[in-house]
C-alpha positions in Angstrom: -20.3 39.5 28.9 -19.8 35.8 29.6 -15.9 36.2 29.0 -15.6 39.0 31.6 -13.4 37.5 34.3 -16.1 37.9 37.0 -18.7 35.9 35.1 -16.0 33.4 34.5 -15.2 33.1 38.2 -19.0 32.9 38.9 -19.5 30.0 36.7 -16.6 28.4 37.9 -18.1 28.8 41.5 -21.2 27.1 40.3 -19.4 24.4 38.4 -17.5 23.6 42.0 -21.0 24.0 43.8 -22.7 21.7 41.6 -20.3 19.0 41.5 -20.3 19.4 45.7 -24.0 19.4 45.9 -24.0 15.8 44.3 -21.6 14.8 46.9 -23.9 15.9 49.6 -26.9 14.3 48.1 -24.9 11.1 48.2 -24.0 11.5 52.0 -27.4 12.8 53.2 -30.0 10.5 51.0 -28.2 7.2 51.4 -27.3 4.9 54.1 -24.6 2.1 54.6 -22.1 1.4 52.4 -23.9 3.4 49.3 -23.3 6.5 51.4 -19.8 6.3 51.1 -19.5 5.2 47.5 -21.9 7.7 46.1 -20.5 11.0 47.9 -17.5 10.2 46.0 -18.9 8.6 42.7 -21.6 11.3 42.1 -19.3 14.3 42.1 -16.6 12.4 40.0 -19.6 11.6 37.3 -20.8 15.0 37.1 -17.2 16.4 36.8 -16.3 14.0 34.1 -19.4 14.7 32.2 -18.7 18.4 32.4 -15.1 17.9 31.6 -15.3 15.6 28.8 -17.9 17.0 26.4 -17.4 20.3 24.9 -17.9 22.4 21.9 -14.9 22.7 20.0 -13.4 26.4 20.1 -15.4 27.3 23.0 -13.7 30.8 24.1 -14.8 30.3 27.9 -13.0 26.8 28.0 -9.5 26.1 26.5 -10.9 25.6 23.2 -10.3 22.1 23.0 -12.7 19.0 23.2 -12.1 15.7 24.3 -15.7 14.7 23.0 -16.8 17.2 20.7 -20.8 18.0 20.8 -22.8 20.7 19.5 -23.3 24.1 21.2 -27.0 23.0 22.0 -25.8 19.7 23.5 -23.3 21.5 25.5 -25.9 23.7 26.8 -27.9 21.0 27.9 -24.9 19.5 29.6 -24.4 22.7 31.5 -28.0 23.0 32.4 -28.5 19.5 33.3 -25.1 19.4 35.9 -26.0 23.0 37.3 -29.8 22.3 37.5 -29.1 18.9 38.8 -27.0 20.3 41.5 -29.9 22.5 42.4 -32.1 19.5 42.6 -29.4 17.1 44.4 -29.6 19.9 47.3 -33.7 19.6 46.8 -33.5 16.0 47.0 -30.7 15.8 49.9 -33.5 17.7 52.3 -31.9 21.3 51.9 -34.7 22.9 49.7 -33.8 26.5 50.6 -30.4 26.0 49.5 -31.7 24.4 46.3 -33.8 27.2 45.4 -31.1 29.7 46.0 -28.7 27.4 43.8 -31.5 27.3 41.2 -31.7 31.2 41.2 -28.1 31.6 41.1 -28.0 29.4 38.1 -31.0 31.1 36.3 -29.6 34.4 37.0 -25.8 33.6 35.8 -27.6 32.4 32.3 -29.3 35.4 32.0 -26.5 37.4 32.5 -24.4 35.3 30.3 -27.1 35.4 27.3 -24.2 35.8 25.0 -22.9 32.3 25.6 -26.3 30.9 25.6 -26.8 32.2 22.4 -23.3 31.4 21.1 -23.8 27.9 22.0 -27.4 27.8 20.4 -25.8 29.2 17.0 -22.7 26.7 17.0 -24.3 23.1 15.8 
């Protein structure tokens, strides 16, 4: 199920939205020069973490890992970045968007249960 092109596209859109959410947080939650630094730095940090740590052989990615981690560690990273996007929206003063994003992340992972199980069994 999780390798279905529609599910892969949904996950990619969730990734993009999470990264963008960190930028929104940086813009709305801070003032002065920090605002301009964080609106760029927070999304870059989230994207680097997302792209760097991977489970080798992950069929939903290119199968390669710059830094190899266990399946459970990768699941924690994914939930932290995606859930962090929802929390970032909430903290940026956009609670409705934060809730909507959190629900989308939960629904995606419920539908992609095969990926969650696969990650948990590849430690």
